[in-house]
DRENDO-1510 file (C-alpha; in Angstrom, 1 decimal, always signed):
<recs>
REC; n; res; u; v; w
REC; 1; MET; -15.0; +13.1; -82.2 .
REC; 2; SER; -13.9; +16.2; -80.7 .
REC; 3; GLY; -15.8; +18.9; -78.9 .
REC; 4; PRO; -17.7; +20.7; -77.7 .
REC; 5; HIS; -16.5; +23.6; -79.7 .
REC; 6; LYS; -18.1; +27.1; -79.4 .
REC; 7; VAL; -19.2; +28.6; -82.7 .
REC; 8; TRP; -18.5; +32.1; -83.9 .
REC; 9; LYS; -20.8; +32.9; -86.7 .
REC; 10; LEU; -19.8; +35.1; -89.6 .
REC; 11; GLY; -21.4; +35.9; -92.9 .
REC; 12; ALA; -20.6; +35.2; -96.5 .
REC; 13; ASP; -17.6; +36.4; -98.5 .
REC; 14; ILE; -15.1; +36.8; -95.6 .
REC; 15; ASP; -11.9; +37.7; -97.4 .
REC; 16; THR; -8.2; +37.4; -96.6 .
REC; 17; ASP; -7.9; +41.1; -95.9 .
REC; 18; VAL; -10.5; +40.8; -93.0 .
REC; 19; LEU; -8.7; +37.9; -91.6 .
REC; 20; ALA; -5.2; +39.3; -91.9 .
REC; 21; PRO; -5.5; +43.1; -92.5 .
REC; 22; GLY; -3.0; +44.6; -94.8 .
REC; 23; HIS; -2.1; +47.3; -92.4 .
REC; 24; ALA; -0.9; +44.7; -90.0 .
REC; 25; MET; +1.1; +42.5; -92.5 .
REC; 26; LYS; +4.5; +44.4; -91.9 .
REC; 27; HIS; +4.4; +42.9; -88.4 .
REC; 28; GLY; +4.7; +39.4; -86.9 .
REC; 29; MET; +1.9; +36.9; -86.5 .
REC; 30; ASP; +1.1; +38.1; -82.9 .
REC; 31; VAL; +0.2; +41.7; -84.2 .
REC; 32; ILE; -1.6; +40.3; -87.1 .
REC; 33; ALA; -3.6; +38.0; -84.7 .
REC; 34; ARG; -4.7; +41.1; -82.7 .
REC; 35; HIS; -6.4; +42.5; -85.8 .
REC; 36; CYS; -8.1; +39.4; -87.1 .
REC; 37; LEU; -11.8; +40.0; -88.1 .
REC; 38; GLU; -11.6; +43.3; -86.3 .
REC; 39; SER; -13.6; +45.1; -89.1 .
REC; 40; VAL; -16.5; +42.5; -88.9 .
REC; 41; ARG; -16.3; +41.2; -85.5 .
REC; 42; PRO; -14.4; +43.5; -83.0 .
REC; 43; ASP; -15.4; +41.1; -80.2 .
REC; 44; PHE; -13.6; +38.1; -81.8 .
REC; 45; VAL; -10.1; +38.4; -80.7 .
REC; 46; PRO; -10.9; +39.3; -77.1 .
REC; 47; GLY; -13.3; +36.5; -76.8 .
REC; 48; VAL; -12.0; +33.7; -78.9 .
REC; 49; GLN; -10.8; +30.6; -77.0 .
REC; 50; LYS; -8.6; +27.6; -78.0 .
REC; 51; GLY; -10.7; +25.1; -79.4 .
REC; 52; ASP; -13.5; +27.4; -80.9 .
REC; 53; VAL; -14.7; +27.1; -84.5 .
REC; 54; ILE; -15.8; +29.6; -87.1 .
REC; 55; VAL; -19.1; +29.1; -88.9 .
REC; 56; ALA; -19.3; +31.1; -92.1 .
REC; 57; GLY; -21.3; +31.7; -95.2 .
REC; 58; PRO; -20.1; +30.8; -98.7 .
REC; 59; ASN; -16.8; +31.9; -100.1 .
REC; 60; PHE; -14.7; +31.9; -97.0 .
REC; 61; GLY; -11.2; +33.1; -97.5 .
REC; 62; ILE; -11.7; +34.8; -100.9 .
REC; 63; GLY; -9.1; +37.5; -101.9 .
REC; 64; SER; -5.4; +37.3; -101.9 .
REC; 65; SER; -3.3; +34.3; -101.4 .
REC; 66; ARG; -1.7; +35.4; -98.2 .
REC; 67; GLU; -1.2; +32.4; -95.9 .
REC; 68; GLN; -1.2; +34.6; -93.0 .
REC; 69; ALA; -5.1; +34.6; -93.3 .
REC; 70; ALA; -5.1; +30.9; -92.3 .
REC; 71; ALA; -2.0; +31.0; -90.1 .
REC; 72; VAL; -3.7; +33.6; -87.8 .
REC; 73; LEU; -6.7; +31.3; -87.1 .
REC; 74; VAL; -4.3; +28.5; -86.1 .
REC; 75; ARG; -2.3; +31.1; -83.9 .
REC; 76; LEU; -5.7; +32.1; -82.1 .
REC; 77; GLY; -6.4; +28.4; -81.4 .
REC; 78; LEU; -9.2; +27.7; -83.7 .
REC; 79; VAL; -9.9; +24.1; -84.5 .
REC; 80; ALA; -11.9; +24.5; -87.5 .
REC; 81; VAL; -13.8; +26.7; -90.1 .
REC; 82; ILE; -17.1; +25.3; -91.2 .
REC; 83; ALA; -18.7; +26.7; -94.3 .
REC; 84; PRO; -20.6; +25.9; -97.5 .
REC; 85; SER; -17.6; +26.8; -99.7 .
REC; 86; PHE; -14.1; +28.2; -99.6 .
REC; 87; SER; -11.6; +29.9; -101.8 .
REC; 88; GLY; -9.3; +27.3; -103.4 .
REC; 89; LEU; -6.2; +29.1; -102.4 .
REC; 90; TYR; -7.5; +29.5; -98.9 .
REC; 91; PHE; -8.4; +25.8; -98.6 .
REC; 92; ARG; -5.0; +24.7; -99.5 .
REC; 93; ASN; -3.1; +27.2; -97.3 .
REC; 94; ALA; -5.3; +26.2; -94.3 .
REC; 95; PHE; -4.6; +22.4; -94.6 .
REC; 96; ASN; -0.8; +23.2; -95.3 .
REC; 97; LEU; -0.9; +25.0; -91.9 .
REC; 98; GLY; -2.9; +22.4; -90.0 .
REC; 99; LEU; -6.3; +24.1; -90.0 .
REC; 100; LEU; -9.4; +21.8; -90.6 .
REC; 101; LEU; -11.9; +23.3; -93.2 .
REC; 102; LEU; -15.2; +21.5; -93.2 .
REC; 103; THR; -17.3; +22.1; -96.5 .
REC; 104; CYS; -20.8; +21.9; -95.1 .
REC; 105; PRO; -23.7; +22.9; -97.1 .
REC; 106; GLN; -25.9; +23.2; -94.0 .
REC; 107; ALA; -23.2; +25.3; -92.0 .
REC; 108; GLU; -25.4; +28.4; -91.8 .
REC; 109; THR; -28.1; +26.6; -89.8 .
REC; 110; LEU; -25.6; +26.8; -86.9 .
REC; 111; ALA; -26.0; +29.7; -84.6 .
REC; 112; GLU; -23.7; +32.0; -82.7 .
REC; 113; GLY; -22.6; +30.5; -79.6 .
REC; 114; ASP; -23.7; +26.9; -80.3 .
REC; 115; GLN; -21.6; +24.2; -78.8 .
REC; 116; VAL; -20.8; +21.7; -81.7 .
REC; 117; THR; -19.1; +18.3; -81.9 .
REC; 118; LEU; -16.9; +17.5; -84.8 .
REC; 119; ASP; -16.8; +13.9; -86.3 .
REC; 120; TRP; -13.5; +13.9; -88.0 .
REC; 121; GLN; -14.0; +10.5; -89.6 .
REC; 122; ALA; -17.3; +11.1; -91.3 .
REC; 123; PRO; -16.7; +14.2; -91.5 .
REC; 124; ALA; -19.7; +15.8; -90.0 .
REC; 125; VAL; -20.7; +18.5; -87.6 .
REC; 126; ILE; -23.1; +17.5; -84.8 .
REC; 127; SER; -25.4; +20.5; -83.7 .
REC; 128; PRO; -26.5; +21.1; -80.1 .
REC; 129; SER; -29.9; +19.4; -80.9 .
REC; 130; GLY; -28.0; +16.2; -82.0 .
REC; 131; THR; -28.6; +16.9; -85.7 .
REC; 132; THR; -25.7; +15.6; -87.9 .
REC; 133; LEU; -24.7; +18.0; -90.6 .
REC; 134; ALA; -22.9; +16.1; -93.4 .
REC; 135; CYS; -19.7; +17.6; -94.7 .
REC; 136; GLU; -17.8; +17.0; -98.0 .
REC; 137; PRO; -15.1; +14.1; -97.7 .
REC; 138; ILE; -11.6; +15.1; -97.0 .
REC; 139; PRO; -8.8; +13.3; -98.7 .
REC; 140; PRO; -6.8; +11.3; -96.1 .
REC; 141; PHE; -3.5; +13.0; -97.0 .
REC; 142; LEU; -5.2; +16.4; -96.0 .
REC; 143; MET; -6.5; +15.0; -92.7 .
REC; 144; ASP; -3.0; +13.6; -92.0 .
REC; 145; MET; -1.7; +17.3; -92.5 .
REC; 146; VAL; -4.3; +18.5; -90.1 .
REC; 147; ARG; -3.4; +15.8; -87.4 .
REC; 148; SER; +0.3; +16.6; -87.8 .
REC; 149; GLY; -0.3; +20.4; -87.3 .
REC; 150; GLY; +0.5; +21.3; -90.9 .
REC; 151; LEU; +2.6; +20.2; -93.9 .
REC; 152; LEU; +6.0; +21.2; -92.4 .
REC; 153; ASN; +5.4; +19.2; -89.3 .
REC; 154; GLN; +4.2; +16.2; -91.3 .
REC; 155; LEU; +7.4; +16.4; -93.4 .
REC; 156; ARG; +9.5; +16.7; -90.2 .
REC; 157; LYS; +7.9; +13.5; -88.8 .
REC; 158; ARG; +8.4; +11.6; -92.1 .
REC; 159; PHE; +12.0; +12.7; -93.0 .
REC; 160; GLY; +13.4; +14.1; -89.8 .
REC; 161; LYS; +13.7; +17.6; -88.5 .
REC; 162; GLU; +17.2; +18.1; -89.9 .
REC; 163; ALA; +16.2; +17.0; -93.3 .
REC; 164; ILE; +13.5; +20.0; -93.4 .
REC; 165; ASP; +14.9; +22.7; -91.2 .
REC; 166; GLY; +18.6; +22.2; -92.2 .
</recs>
């Protein structure tokens, strides 16, 4: 279990251009991070803390396949995104980069500022009232990626840094 984690609440259909805006894509990740969610939550970047979580509506991560849309949340220190559904491309990009995505049908019952606990084993989210919100199972190989900090780190551990980085 991990937590407590502060909830940042977002709506449905958060697309990759909101997470990693096109105008910032010519810059490095530090600049992209400064613009994350600015069009829907201008208070997000100044207020987000390492260990926070995003709770969103359905279809989180729709849009382009840009991996920066997941990488930016890792850079900002988020532990997880909890939503009823995710774009397939975003889902895989997030796990490849070590970001935990919890598919939770009841995600939207959580409120802005809630302090939640994550049960990585179940997986589940425990609300401030103690209610357990069940999430869809996550295959062990994806959980291993998250625990390793992403696919490249997992491969470095398995095969050695030199084999992966050259």
